C-alpha positions as CSV (number, residue, x, y, z in Angstrom):
1,X,108.1,165.9,46.9
2,X,108.8,168.9,44.6
3,X,112.4,168.7,45.5
4,X,112.5,165.0,44.5
5,X,110.8,165.8,41.2
6,X,113.4,168.5,40.4
7,X,116.2,166.2,41.3
8,X,115.0,163.4,39.1
9,X,114.2,165.9,36.3
10,X,117.9,166.9,36.4
11,X,119.0,163.2,36.4
12,X,116.8,162.5,33.4
13,X,118.2,165.5,31.4
14,X,121.8,164.4,32.2
15,X,121.3,160.7,31.5
16,X,118.1,160.2,29.4
17,X,119.2,156.8,28.2
18,X,119.2,155.4,31.7
19,X,115.5,156.1,32.2
20,X,114.4,155.5,28.6
21,X,113.0,152.0,29.1
22,X,111.0,153.2,32.2
23,X,109.6,156.2,30.3
24,X,108.4,153.9,27.5
25,X,106.9,151.5,29.9
26,X,104.9,154.3,31.6
27,X,103.6,155.5,28.3
28,X,102.7,152.0,27.2
29,X,100.9,151.4,30.5
30,X,99.0,154.6,29.9
31,X,99.7,155.8,33.4
32,X,98.9,159.5,33.9
33,X,102.2,160.4,35.5
34,X,105.6,161.7,34.3
35,X,108.7,159.7,34.6
36,X,110.3,162.1,37.1
37,X,107.2,162.2,39.3
38,X,107.0,158.4,39.2
39,X,110.7,158.1,40.2
40,X,110.0,160.5,43.1
41,X,107.0,158.5,44.2
42,X,109.0,155.3,44.0
43,X,111.7,156.8,46.2
44,X,109.1,158.2,48.7
45,X,107.3,154.9,49.0
46,X,110.6,153.0,49.3
47,X,111.8,155.4,52.1
48,X,108.5,154.9,54.0
49,X,108.8,151.1,53.7
50,X,112.4,151.3,54.8
51,X,111.4,153.1,58.0
52,X,108.6,150.6,58.7
53,X,111.0,147.7,57.9
54,X,113.7,149.2,60.3
55,X,111.1,149.4,63.1
56,X,109.9,145.9,62.4
57,X,113.5,144.6,62.3
58,X,114.3,146.3,65.6
59,X,111.2,144.7,67.2
60,X,112.1,141.3,65.9
61,X,115.8,141.5,67.1
62,X,114.7,142.9,70.4
63,X,111.7,140.6,71.3
64,X,111.7,137.5,69.1
65,X,115.4,137.0,68.6
66,X,117.1,138.9,71.5
67,X,120.9,139.2,71.7
68,X,120.9,136.8,74.6
69,X,119.8,134.0,72.3
70,X,122.9,134.2,70.2
71,X,125.5,134.8,72.9
72,X,126.4,131.1,73.1
73,X,127.4,131.1,69.5
74,X,129.3,134.4,69.7
75,X,131.2,133.3,72.8
76,X,133.2,131.0,70.5
77,X,134.4,134.0,68.6
78,X,134.5,136.8,71.2
79,X,135.9,136.2,74.7
80,X,133.0,135.9,77.3
81,X,134.5,138.5,79.6
82,X,134.6,141.1,76.8
83,X,131.0,140.2,75.9
84,X,129.8,140.5,79.5
85,X,131.6,143.8,80.0
86,X,130.3,145.4,76.8
87,X,126.9,143.6,76.7
88,X,124.9,146.8,76.3
89,X,127.0,148.0,73.4
90,X,126.8,144.7,71.7
91,X,123.1,144.6,72.2
92,X,122.6,148.0,70.7
93,X,124.8,147.1,67.7
94,X,122.9,143.9,67.2
95,X,119.5,145.6,67.2
96,X,120.8,148.4,65.0
97,X,122.2,145.9,62.5
98,X,118.9,144.0,62.4
99,X,117.0,147.3,61.9
100,X,119.3,148.4,59.1
101,X,119.1,145.0,57.4
102,X,115.3,144.9,57.4
103,X,115.2,148.6,56.3
104,X,117.5,148.0,53.3
105,X,115.6,144.9,52.3
106,X,112.3,146.7,52.6
107,X,113.6,149.7,50.6
108,X,115.0,147.6,47.8
109,X,112.0,145.3,47.6
110,X,109.4,148.1,47.4
111,X,111.6,150.1,45.0
112,X,111.7,147.0,42.8
113,X,108.0,146.5,42.9
114,X,107.2,150.1,42.2
115,X,109.7,150.4,39.3
116,X,108.6,147.1,37.7
117,X,104.9,147.9,38.0
118,X,104.7,149.9,34.7
119,X,106.2,146.9,32.8
120,X,103.7,144.6,34.4
121,X,100.8,146.8,33.4
122,X,102.1,147.2,29.9
123,X,102.4,143.5,29.5
124,X,98.9,142.9,30.8
125,X,97.6,145.5,28.4
126,X,99.5,143.9,25.6
127,X,97.9,140.6,26.2
128,X,94.4,142.0,26.5
129,X,94.8,144.2,23.4
130,X,95.9,141.2,21.3
131,X,93.1,139.1,22.7
132,X,90.4,141.6,21.6
133,X,92.1,142.6,18.3
134,X,90.5,139.9,16.1
135,X,87.1,140.7,17.4
136,X,87.6,144.5,17.0
137,X,88.9,144.1,13.4
138,X,85.9,141.9,12.7
139,X,83.6,144.7,14.0
140,X,85.5,147.2,11.9
141,X,85.1,145.2,8.8
142,X,81.3,144.7,9.5
143,X,80.9,148.5,9.9
144,X,83.1,149.3,6.8
145,X,81.1,147.1,4.5
146,X,78.0,148.9,5.8
147,X,79.4,152.3,4.7
148,X,80.7,153.7,8.0
149,X,83.6,156.2,7.7
150,X,87.0,155.1,9.2
151,X,86.9,157.8,11.9
152,X,83.4,156.8,13.0
153,X,84.6,153.2,13.1
154,X,87.5,154.1,15.3
155,X,85.2,156.2,17.5
156,X,82.8,153.2,17.9
157,X,85.6,150.9,19.0
158,X,86.8,153.6,21.4
159,X,83.3,153.8,23.0
160,X,83.0,150.0,23.2
161,X,85.1,149.4,26.4
162,X,82.9,146.5,27.4
163,X,83.3,144.9,24.0
164,X,87.0,145.7,23.4
165,X,88.7,146.1,26.7
166,X,92.0,147.9,26.7
167,X,92.0,148.0,22.9
168,X,89.2,150.6,23.2
169,X,91.5,152.7,25.3
170,X,94.1,152.8,22.5
171,X,91.5,153.9,20.0
172,X,90.2,156.5,22.6
173,X,93.6,158.2,22.5
174,X,93.2,158.6,18.7
175,X,89.8,160.1,19.2
176,X,91.0,162.5,21.9
177,X,94.0,163.6,19.9
178,X,91.7,164.4,17.0
179,X,88.8,166.1,18.8
180,X,90.5,167.7,21.8
181,X,94.0,168.5,20.5
182,X,93.0,169.0,16.8
183,X,95.6,166.6,15.5
184,X,95.4,165.0,12.1
185,X,93.9,161.5,12.1
186,X,97.0,159.9,10.6
187,X,99.2,161.7,13.1
188,X,97.1,160.5,16.0
189,X,97.2,156.9,14.7
190,X,101.0,157.1,14.3
191,X,101.3,158.2,17.9
192,X,99.3,155.2,19.1
193,X,101.2,152.9,16.7
194,X,104.5,154.1,18.2
195,X,103.4,153.9,21.9
196,X,101.1,150.9,22.1
197,X,102.5,147.9,24.0
198,X,101.1,145.5,21.4
199,X,103.2,144.7,18.3
200,X,100.2,143.3,16.5
201,X,98.2,146.5,17.0
202,X,101.2,148.6,15.9
203,X,101.5,146.5,12.7
204,X,97.7,146.8,12.1
205,X,97.7,150.6,12.5
206,X,100.8,150.9,10.3
207,X,99.1,148.9,7.5
208,X,95.8,150.8,8.0
209,X,97.6,154.2,7.7
210,X,99.3,153.0,4.5
211,X,96.1,151.8,2.9
212,X,94.2,155.0,3.8
213,X,97.0,157.3,2.7
214,X,97.6,155.5,-0.6
215,X,93.9,155.4,-1.5
216,X,93.5,151.6,-1.1
217,X,90.1,150.0,-0.5
218,X,89.4,149.8,3.2
219,X,86.9,147.0,3.1
220,X,89.3,144.7,1.2
221,X,92.1,145.4,3.7
222,X,89.9,144.8,6.7
223,X,88.5,141.6,5.1
224,X,92.0,140.2,4.6
225,X,93.1,141.3,8.1
226,X,90.0,139.8,9.7
227,X,90.6,136.5,7.9
228,X,94.3,136.6,8.9
229,X,93.5,137.2,12.6
230,X,90.8,134.6,12.6
231,X,93.3,132.1,11.2
232,X,95.8,133.0,13.9
233,X,93.0,132.7,16.5
234,X,92.3,129.1,15.2
235,X,96.0,128.3,16.0
236,X,95.6,129.8,19.4
237,X,92.5,127.7,19.9
238,X,94.5,124.5,19.4
239,X,97.2,125.8,21.7
240,X,94.7,126.6,24.4
241,X,93.1,123.1,24.2
242,X,96.6,121.6,24.6
243,X,97.1,124.0,27.5
244,X,93.8,122.9,29.1
245,X,94.9,119.3,28.9
246,X,98.2,120.0,30.6
247,X,96.4,122.0,33.3
248,X,93.9,119.2,33.9
249,X,96.7,116.6,34.2
250,X,98.7,118.8,36.6
251,X,95.7,119.5,38.8
252,X,94.6,115.9,39.0
253,X,98.2,114.7,39.8
254,X,99.2,117.3,42.3
255,X,96.0,118.6,43.9
256,X,93.7,115.5,43.7
257,X,95.8,112.3,43.9
258,X,98.9,113.6,45.9
259,X,97.1,115.0,49.0
260,X,94.8,111.9,49.3
261,X,97.5,109.2,48.7
262,X,100.0,111.1,50.9
263,X,97.6,110.9,53.7
264,X,97.1,107.1,53.1
265,X,100.9,106.6,53.0
266,X,101.4,108.5,56.3
267,X,98.7,106.5,58.1
268,X,99.8,103.2,56.7
269,X,103.4,103.8,57.6
270,X,102.2,104.6,61.2
271,X,104.2,107.9,61.2
272,X,101.3,110.1,62.0
273,X,100.4,111.6,65.3
274,X,97.8,114.1,66.5
275,X,99.9,117.2,65.9
276,X,100.9,116.0,62.4
277,X,97.3,115.3,61.5
278,X,96.2,118.8,62.6
279,X,99.2,120.4,60.7
280,X,98.4,118.4,57.6
281,X,94.7,119.3,57.8
282,X,95.5,123.0,58.1
283,X,98.0,122.9,55.2
284,X,95.6,121.2,52.9
285,X,92.8,123.6,53.9
286,X,95.0,126.5,52.9
287,X,96.7,125.1,49.8
288,X,93.8,123.4,48.0
289,X,91.4,126.5,47.8
290,X,94.3,128.8,47.0
291,X,95.5,126.5,44.2
292,X,91.9,126.1,42.9
293,X,91.4,129.9,42.7
294,X,94.7,130.2,40.9
295,X,93.9,127.5,38.4
296,X,90.5,129.0,37.6
297,X,92.0,132.4,37.1
298,X,94.8,131.0,35.0
299,X,92.4,129.0,32.8
300,X,89.9,131.8,32.3
301,X,92.6,134.5,31.7
302,X,94.3,132.3,29.1
303,X,91.1,131.9,27.0
304,X,91.9,133.1,23.5
305,X,88.5,134.7,23.0
306,X,87.4,137.9,24.7
307,X,84.9,137.7,27.4
308,X,82.4,140.6,27.5
309,X,80.2,141.9,30.3
310,X,76.5,142.2,29.6
311,X,75.6,145.6,30.8
312,X,72.0,146.4,31.4
313,X,72.2,149.9,30.0
314,X,68.6,149.9,28.7
315,X,65.5,150.0,30.9
316,X,63.0,147.2,30.6
317,X,60.4,148.4,28.0
318,X,57.7,146.6,30.0
319,X,58.6,148.4,33.2
320,X,55.4,149.8,34.8
321,X,55.2,153.6,35.2
322,X,55.5,154.7,38.8
323,X,52.5,156.8,40.0
324,X,52.8,160.3,41.2
325,X,53.4,160.6,44.9
326,X,50.5,162.0,47.0
327,X,51.1,165.2,48.9
328,X,49.7,163.8,52.1
329,X,52.2,161.9,54.2
330,X,49.8,159.1,55.1
331,X,48.9,158.4,51.5
332,X,52.6,158.4,50.6
333,X,53.3,155.7,53.3
334,X,50.4,153.6,52.0
335,X,51.6,154.0,48.4
336,X,55.2,153.1,49.5
337,X,54.0,150.0,51.4
338,X,52.0,148.9,48.4
339,X,55.0,149.5,46.2
340,X,57.2,147.3,48.3
341,X,54.5,144.6,48.5
342,X,54.1,144.7,44.8
343,X,57.9,144.3,44.3
344,X,58.0,141.4,46.8
345,X,55.0,139.7,45.0
346,X,56.8,140.2,41.7
347,X,59.9,138.5,43.1
348,X,57.9,135.6,44.5
349,X,56.0,134.8,41.3
350,X,59.0,135.6,39.0
351,X,60.1,132.0,38.2
352,X,56.4,131.0,37.5
353,X,55.7,134.0,35.2
354,X,59.0,133.7,33.2
355,X,58.2,131.6,30.1
356,X,61.7,130.9,28.9
357,X,64.6,129.2,30.8
358,X,67.3,131.3,29.2
359,X,65.8,134.6,30.5
360,X,65.9,133.5,34.2
361,X,68.1,135.7,36.3
362,X,69.7,133.8,39.2
363,X,70.2,137.0,41.1
364,X,66.4,137.1,41.6
365,X,66.2,133.3,42.1
366,X,68.6,133.5,45.0
367,X,65.6,134.6,47.1
368,X,63.8,131.4,46.3
369,X,66.8,129.1,46.9
370,X,67.4,130.8,50.2
371,X,63.8,130.3,51.2
372,X,64.0,126.6,50.2
373,X,67.2,126.2,52.3
374,X,65.6,127.8,55.4
375,X,62.4,125.8,55.2
376,X,64.3,122.5,54.6
377,X,66.7,123.1,57.4
378,X,64.0,124.0,59.9
379,X,61.7,121.1,59.0
380,X,64.6,118.5,58.8
381,X,66.2,119.6,62.0
382,X,63.2,118.3,64.0
383,X,63.8,114.7,62.8
384,X,67.4,114.3,61.7
385,X,70.9,115.0,63.1
386,X,72.7,118.2,62.3
387,X,75.0,116.6,59.7
388,X,72.1,114.9,57.8
389,X,70.1,118.1,58.0
390,X,72.9,120.0,56.4
391,X,73.2,117.3,53.6
392,X,69.5,117.4,53.0
393,X,69.4,121.2,52.8
394,X,72.3,121.2,50.4
395,X,70.6,118.7,48.2
396,X,67.3,120.6,48.3
397,X,69.1,123.7,47.0
398,X,71.7,122.1,44.7
399,X,69.4,119.7,42.7
400,X,67.0,122.4,41.4
401,X,69.9,124.8,40.9
402,X,71.9,122.3,38.9
403,X,68.9,121.4,36.8
404,X,68.2,125.1,36.0
405,X,71.9,125.9,35.3
406,X,72.2,122.9,32.9
407,X,68.9,123.6,31.1
408,X,69.8,127.2,30.7
409,X,73.3,126.4,29.4
410,X,72.1,123.8,27.0
411,X,69.3,126.1,25.7
412,X,71.7,129.0,25.1
413,X,74.1,126.6,23.5
414,X,71.4,125.5,21.0
415,X,70.6,129.2,20.3
416,X,74.2,130.0,19.7
417,X,74.5,127.0,17.3
418,X,71.7,128.6,15.2
419,X,73.3,132.0,15.0
420,X,75.6,131.4,12.0
421,X,72.7,130.0,9.9
422,X,70.4,132.8,10.9
423,X,72.7,135.5,9.7
424,X,73.6,133.7,6.5
425,X,69.8,133.5,5.8
426,X,69.4,137.2,6.6
427,X,72.2,138.1,4.2
428,X,70.6,136.0,1.5
429,X,67.2,137.7,2.1
430,X,68.9,141.1,1.8
431,X,70.6,140.1,-1.4
432,X,67.1,139.3,-2.7
433,X,66.0,142.9,-1.9
434,X,64.4,142.7,1.5
435,X,65.1,145.2,4.2
436,X,65.8,144.1,7.8
437,X,62.2,144.2,8.9
438,X,60.9,142.2,6.0
439,X,63.8,139.7,6.4
440,X,62.9,139.3,10.1
441,X,59.3,138.7,9.2
442,X,60.3,135.9,6.8
443,X,62.8,134.4,9.3
444,X,60.4,134.5,12.3
445,X,57.8,132.5,10.3
446,X,60.3,129.7,9.6
447,X,61.1,126.8,11.9
448,X,64.5,127.5,13.3
449,X,64.0,126.4,16.9
450,X,63.9,128.4,20.1
451,X,65.6,131.4,18.5
452,X,62.6,132.0,16.2
453,X,60.6,133.3,19.2
454,X,63.3,135.9,19.9
455,X,63.5,136.9,16.3
456,X,59.8,137.5,16.4
457,X,60.2,139.6,19.5
458,X,62.8,141.7,17.8
459,X,60.5,142.1,14.8
460,X,57.6,143.2,16.9
461,X,59.7,145.7,18.8
462,X,60.8,147.3,15.6
463,X,57.2,147.4,14.3
464,X,56.1,149.2,17.5
465,X,58.7,151.9,17.0
466,X,61.7,150.7,19.0
467,X,65.0,151.6,17.4
468,X,66.9,148.8,15.7
469,X,69.8,149.3,18.1
470,X,67.6,149.0,21.1
471,X,65.7,146.0,19.7
472,X,68.8,144.0,19.1
473,X,70.4,145.1,22.4
474,X,67.3,143.8,24.3
475,X,67.8,140.5,22.5
476,X,71.3,140.3,24.0
477,X,70.0,141.2,27.4
478,X,67.3,138.6,27.2
479,X,69.4,135.7,26.0
480,X,72.6,136.9,27.9
481,X,75.0,135.0,25.7
482,X,78.6,136.1,25.2
483,X,78.4,135.3,21.5
484,X,75.3,137.4,20.9
485,X,76.7,140.3,22.9
486,X,79.8,140.3,20.8
487,X,78.0,140.5,17.5
488,X,75.3,143.1,18.4
489,X,77.6,146.2,17.8
490,X,78.4,144.9,14.3
491,X,74.7,144.3,13.5
492,X,73.5,147.6,14.8
493,X,76.2,149.7,13.1
494,X,75.7,148.0,9.8
495,X,71.9,148.5,10.0
496,X,72.2,152.1,11.1
497,X,74.3,153.4,8.1
498,X,73.2,151.3,5.2
499,X,70.2,149.3,4.0
500,X,72.6,146.8,2.5
501,X,73.8,144.6,5.3
502,X,74.7,141.4,3.4
503,X,78.5,141.5,3.7
504,X,78.3,142.6,7.4
505,X,76.0,139.6,8.3
506,X,78.2,137.2,6.4
507,X,81.1,138.4,8.5
508,X,79.0,137.9,11.7
509,X,78.1,134.4,10.5
510,X,81.7,133.5,10.0
511,X,82.8,134.9,13.3
512,X,79.9,133.1,15.2
513,X,80.6,129.9,13.4
514,X,84.3,130.0,14.6
515,X,83.2,130.7,18.2
516,X,80.6,127.9,18.2
517,X,83.1,125.4,16.7
518,X,85.7,126.3,19.3
519,X,83.3,125.9,22.2
520,X,82.2,122.5,20.9
521,X,85.8,121.4,20.3
522,X,86.7,122.3,23.9
523,X,83.7,120.3,25.3
524,X,84.4,117.3,23.2
525,X,88.2,117.2,23.9
526,X,88.0,118.0,27.6
527,X,85.3,115.5,28.3
528,X,88.0,112.9,28.6
529,X,89.7,114.8,31.5
530,X,86.3,115.2,33.2
531,X,86.0,111.4,33.1
532,X,89.6,111.0,34.4
533,X,88.7,113.3,37.3
534,X,85.7,111.1,38.2
535,X,87.8,108.0,38.0
536,X,90.5,109.5,40.2
537,X,88.0,110.5,42.9
538,X,86.1,107.2,42.9
539,X,89.3,105.1,42.9
540,X,90.6,107.1,45.8
541,X,87.3,106.6,47.8
542,X,87.5,102.9,47.0
543,X,91.1,102.7,48.3
544,X,90.2,104.7,51.4
545,X,87.3,102.3,52.1
546,X,89.7,99.3,51.8
547,X,92.4,100.9,54.0
548,X,90.1,101.9,56.8
549,X,87.8,98.9,56.7
550,X,90.4,96.1,56.3
551,X,93.6,97.6,57.6
552,X,93.2,100.3,60.2
553,X,90.3,98.6,61.9
554,X,92.6,95.7,62.7
555,X,94.8,97.9,65.0
556,X,94.1,98.7,68.6
557,X,93.5,102.3,69.6
558,X,96.7,102.6,71.6
559,X,99.7,101.4,69.6
560,X,103.5,101.5,70.0
561,X,105.6,101.9,66.9
562,X,109.2,102.7,65.9
563,X,110.8,101.3,69.0
564,X,110.3,103.5,72.1
565,X,108.3,106.2,70.4
566,X,104.7,105.8,71.5
567,X,101.7,107.5,70.1
568,X,98.0,107.2,70.1
569,X,96.2,106.5,66.8
570,X,92.5,107.4,67.2
571,X,90.6,105.6,64.3
572,X,87.7,108.1,64.6
573,X,90.1,111.0,64.2
574,X,91.7,109.4,61.1
575,X,88.3,108.8,59.6
576,X,87.3,112.5,60.2
577,X,90.5,113.7,58.6
578,X,90.0,111.4,55.5
579,X,86.4,112.7,55.3
580,X,87.3,116.4,55.5
581,X,90.1,116.1,52.9
582,X,88.1,113.9,50.6
583,X,85.2,116.4,50.8
584,X,87.4,119.4,50.1
585,X,89.2,117.6,47.2
586,X,85.9,116.4,45.7
587,X,84.2,119.9,45.9
588,X,87.1,121.8,44.5
589,X,87.8,119.1,41.8
590,X,84.2,119.4,40.7
591,X,84.6,123.2,40.2
592,X,87.8,122.6,38.2
593,X,86.1,119.9,36.1
594,X,83.3,122.4,35.2
595,X,85.8,125.1,34.3
596,X,87.9,122.8,32.2
597,X,85.0,121.0,30.5
598,X,82.7,123.9,29.8
599,X,84.6,127.1,30.7
600,X,82.1,128.1,33.5
601,X,82.3,127.8,37.3
602,X,78.6,127.1,37.5
603,X,79.0,124.1,35.2
604,X,81.1,122.5,38.0
605,X,78.2,122.5,40.4
606,X,76.9,119.1,39.2
607,X,80.3,117.5,39.5
608,X,80.9,119.0,42.9
609,X,77.5,117.7,44.1
610,X,78.2,114.2,42.8
611,X,81.6,114.1,44.6
612,X,80.0,115.4,47.8
613,X,77.3,112.7,47.9
614,X,79.8,110.0,47.0
615,X,82.1,111.0,49.8
616,X,79.2,111.2,52.3
617,X,77.9,107.8,51.3
618,X,81.4,106.1,51.7
619,X,82.3,107.7,55.1
620,X,78.9,108.0,56.8
621,X,77.1,104.9,55.5
622,X,79.6,102.3,54.3
623,X,82.2,103.1,57.0
624,X,79.9,103.5,60.0
């Protein structure tokens, strides 16, 4: 390995321009490896893959495609007596050629993958940085108007990996260069400006350096940049909505209508036999789930607003204090048993003690749904067939789950719609001379819907001595909304450094208003495609009903078609294939409808359940 590194170090010194692009890609990908070491690793991995490929090729050309299989073709070129006389030599040459071929292909393929990996990582980081940049600049502006120094702002962004993704990693480099390597702040920012994969971040840092070095007003610059990026985000919102429409049309056309109607055409044309049915069933079972996962990933990764993870970093303030363990082993066992029983009891009564729908945690509720499923299955299996028992069990779990998911989503949506007005009112109260606690008291006493209860909780926590940061963070943990999680860092930083938070809260209100309008626009625009999905599924089920009921039932079980080619068409088998494919298409289309319509996989549960029941009714009741 060291010899390879020395060899590539010499090559880089002799021809630096040949490896310049790769070196830049490694730096932009923030990979902790030198160019010469990465080239050595690429050669090492490629060599190992070449050896494996050569062995695989030798096995293939020895066992799967032996030399004897191609001798009839070679006999046209080489005289048979020469081939028979030198069969062993020809066989060795044949296997060697196959091994070399597979070895070279494996070497080149792995080498290409390894050498292009830094470019892929840099491109992924570029997209993520530019996705989070508007939100980060909005956070920076909110902290700047609150009086936070520029270095502290950069450090806050660097520490907010959950909030700013790969962008925080770029700012972390600035902090590390200043604190660990004692570089100047401007010098550190210039390094990131010159090495970041994002042109937008590079331009932003360049302008920021110019403003700071020339003595310009930071808040005015960040305000203008925030407004500029939000306007660009509005354009990306429109583009994303158009993209969603195209994705919905493609999915409906290729992965809903095509598989179903292709099956109808094959059956009607009487070109389908038992082997073709099984092959078609396996192909659909593999392609449809894979395509659905790819579509969900593509839609969610193309969302022009950053998604944040809600981390439960704070302990629950109402968590009971665990008692001191007794020294006696027997007492400890009893205490441990009581503790587990207490936890179990807490889980059982959890949904009945929780007073608000938006604070329910489905991770805990999974115990109750599993219990419902087990009880329903055991009781129903005594009276119903296995298929009907499964359908009843799914319904017993799906219906309450769908109701809870929808109620929770709609409640959180109503809370998010109130957020812009709340922070506008808080900024007005601050302008009138009230501090944050006084403003929260006034706001909690007014009628602003469900959120007034949470504002009152925040106010009480601050009165009881909880820090402002922790009180607002607990608010985000309780409501578990992406929007609230995004704006909490701006709120807490503005309140920590200055009693005047008017401008910061106006920024929060504007940002929240943009997010709320975007979500509402997606729901309104994509509702049409959800309806189209419903129409497609129901029209297909109607066509299937007509084809099976009026057409296929008129044929005998044993048929002869296409002259002398005979085959058996089992009507029950055809019905089962139609049922399985319709079921799969309906369930997966329901998930896609939820992702397209509301941006969440769980929102597709109601659509999937409706399609499931419609398919079951058509095939198991109407087509008995």
